[in-house]
VOSETOR-650555 format. One line per 5 residues: number of its first residue (from 1); for each residue x, y, z of C-alpha. Coordinates in pm, 1 decimal. Layout:
! VOSETOR-650555
NUM	X:Y:Z | ...
! end
This chain:
! VOSETOR-650555
1	0.0:0.0:0.0 | 304.0:227.6:-5.0 | 569.7:329.7:-254.1 | 899.3:518.8:-255.4 | 1039.2:738.2:-530.0
6	1384.9:643.3:-660.7 | 1650.4:769.6:-418.9 | 1396.5:849.0:-147.9 | 1406.4:696.0:196.3 | 1046.7:795.7:269.9
11	745.7:576.4:181.7 | 418.7:729.8:69.5 | 73.3:572.5:93.3 | -102.2:501.2:-232.8 | -412.4:713.0:-278.6
16	-759.9:558.1:-274.8 | -833.8:374.3:-599.7 | -471.1:258.8:-631.4 | -252.7:-7.9:-468.2 | 107.6:-121.9:-450.5
21	314.0:-420.1:-343.1 | 593.3:-385.4:-87.0 | 898.6:-210.1:-230.2 | 712.7:-58.9:-525.8 | 828.3:261.0:-689.1
26	476.1:358.9:-797.4 | 110.6:272.3:-740.6 | -114.5:74.8:-977.6 | -469.4:186.7:-1062.8 | -749.4:-52.2:-963.9
31	-961.1:-154.8:-1264.1 | -1340.7:-151.8:-1305.8 | -1519.3:-397.4:-1076.5 | -1266.6:-332.2:-798.7 | -1180.0:-55.6:-550.6
36	-927.2:34.1:-284.5 | -888.8:262.6:13.9 | -575.0:474.2:65.3 | -274.3:259.7:155.9 | -419.9:-71.3:33.2
41	-176.6:-336.1:-88.6 | -434.0:-480.6:-330.4 | -763.4:-398.3:-496.9 | -1081.5:-533.7:-342.3 | -1325.4:-710.3:-579.0
46	-1678.8:-572.0:-564.3 | -1916.9:-822.0:-402.5 | -2248.3:-956.8:-527.0 | -2508.2:-685.9:-587.2 | -2247.3:-408.2:-617.9
51	-2036.9:-259.5:-899.0 | -1757.3:-13.1:-976.5 | -1790.3:121.9:-1330.8 | -1468.0:321.7:-1343.4 | -1099.0:254.7:-1289.5
56	-951.0:398.4:-968.7 | -1278.8:354.2:-774.9 | -1280.9:417.6:-401.9 | -1596.0:214.3:-330.7 | -1848.9:-19.4:-493.3
61	-2199.0:117.8:-551.2 | -2510.3:-88.3:-473.6 | -2713.6:-211.4:-770.6 | -3061.9:-51.2:-759.9 | -3383.5:-253.1:-743.3
66	-3470.9:-417.0:-1074.1 | -3103.4:-496.0:-1141.2 | -2840.7:-745.4:-1022.3 | -2468.4:-824.3:-1041.6 | -2219.7:-1095.1:-952.2
71	-1876.3:-1034.0:-802.0 | -1632.2:-803.6:-980.0 | -1901.8:-628.7:-1183.7 | -1844.0:-300.8:-1363.0 | -2220.5:-255.4:-1422.6
76	-2552.6:-398.6:-1305.4 | -2771.9:-605.7:-1538.5 | -3145.4:-541.0:-1572.8 | -3390.3:-812.0:-1469.0 | -3578.6:-962.4:-1762.1
81	-3959.3:-958.7:-1793.8 | -4150.2:-1142.6:-1520.8 | -3860.0:-1107.9:-1277.6 | -3764.3:-852.8:-1015.0 | -3503.8:-776.4:-749.5
86	-3442.9:-556.7:-448.7 | -3140.2:-325.2:-426.3 | -2812.4:-510.7:-379.5 | -2924.7:-839.3:-538.6 | -2704.9:-1089.6:-718.4
91	-3001.1:-1252.9:-898.0 | -3352.4:-1166.5:-1008.4 | -3642.4:-1362.3:-865.7 | -3940.5:-1484.2:-1063.6 | -4257.8:-1295.4:-977.7
96	-4504.2:-1531.0:-806.8 | -4849.9:-1623.9:-938.9 | -5098.7:-1341.9:-880.9 | -4838.1:-1081.4:-976.4 | -4657.5:-961.1:-1286.8
101	-4314.5:-812.7:-1348.6 | -4344.6:-444.2:-1433.8 | -4100.0:-375.2:-1721.4 | -4058.0:-9.4:-1621.5 | -3938.3:-54.0:-1264.4
106	-3879.1:-430.9:-1244.7 | -4096.3:-488.1:-942.0 | -4355.4:-759.5:-891.0 | -4698.1:-594.9:-884.6 | -5020.7:-760.0:-766.0
111	-5282.9:-823.9:-1031.5 | -5568.5:-573.5:-998.0 | -5919.0:-675.4:-893.5 | -6095.5:-835.5:-1190.9 | -5765.8:-979.4:-1313.0
116	-5558.2:-1284.9:-1225.3 | -5216.5:-1439.2:-1277.8 | -5220.0:-1818.3:-1274.3 | -4846.5:-1872.4:-1334.3 | -4525.7:-1734.8:-1190.4
121	-4300.6:-1520.6:-1409.9 | -4587.4:-1340.2:-1584.6 | -4536.8:-1006.5:-1760.3 | -4908.1:-918.6:-1740.7 | -5231.3:-1032.4:-1575.6
126	-5538.8:-1169.1:-1754.3 | -5891.4:-1031.8:-1723.5 | -6151.5:-1262.2:-1570.9 | -6387.7:-1397.2:-1837.5 | -6753.2:-1293.5:-1839.2
131	-6938.1:-1489.1:-1569.6 | -6631.0:-1487.8:-1342.8 | -6480.4:-1238.0:-1098.0 | -6176.1:-1165.7:-880.8 | -6257.7:-946.1:-581.9
136	-5907.1:-903.4:-439.0 | -5566.9:-791.8:-566.3 | -5313.3:-1065.0:-631.1 | -5565.7:-1329.6:-738.4 | -5430.0:-1646.8:-894.8
141	-5769.4:-1750.4:-1040.1 | -6115.5:-1610.4:-1099.6 | -6424.9:-1742.8:-923.5 | -6752.2:-1832.4:-1092.2 | -7042.7:-1600.0:-1020.7
146	-7283.5:-1792.7:-797.9 | -7627.0:-1899.5:-922.7 | -7862.5:-1601.2:-930.0 | -7577.9:-1357.9:-1010.8 | -7390.4:-1267.6:-1330.8
151	-7097.0:-1068.1:-1468.4 | -7161.0:-956.7:-1827.4 | -6820.2:-807.5:-1898.6 | -6463.0:-929.1:-1866.1 | -6248.1:-805.0:-1579.1
156	-6529.3:-806.8:-1320.7 | -6445.4:-750.6:-954.4 | -6792.1:-861.2:-841.7 | -7112.2:-1016.1:-973.3 | -7450.9:-848.9:-1004.7
161	-7765.1:-1003.6:-855.6 | -8021.4:-1097.0:-1118.6 | -8333.1:-877.6:-1135.9 | -8653.5:-1017.7:-993.4 | -8796.7:-1283.3:-1224.1
166	-8459.8:-1361.9:-1385.2 | -8219.2:-1643.9:-1306.1 | -7869.0:-1756.1:-1393.3 | -7669.9:-2069.7:-1333.3 | -7322.5:-2073.6:-1177.4
171	-7064.9:-1885.9:-1386.8 | -7318.3:-1725.7:-1622.3 | -7249.8:-1399.4:-1805.4 | -7615.6:-1295.2:-1804.6 | -7941.3:-1361.6:-1622.4
! end
């Protein structure tokens, strides 16, 4: 972590972002994906979920949510569709059923009422078919409207009771 100029008896500490071996006459710049503090005798490799994009870095930055990195990274990679991550991640997780991976901010978002997500890793949710409903966010399936009720449109969050004198069977779109 120190060096001495030719003919000098005094050792100087290498500045942050550089390192040296014992007896060196100069310091060496740490490359991307590594960093060092002043006086270090080696560069430190950035850990999982962090990166150093420039040479001579003095620290590793944390990858933001929606991205990830392995060790020694000089940049973070973006999670692909249907996956997400929290800040500082080394992998992206698959969004569970009842959610979808938002491509803009790479977070898993619950399906809205009237919609469902039956499989993990989805990039969108599906509207409930006519005659079915989903009354809570994050649904993994739609329920049939009970007998005597109907849902005439897709994406229903509830069913409507049939008017007096009208009837419907289970899962019917109309009375």
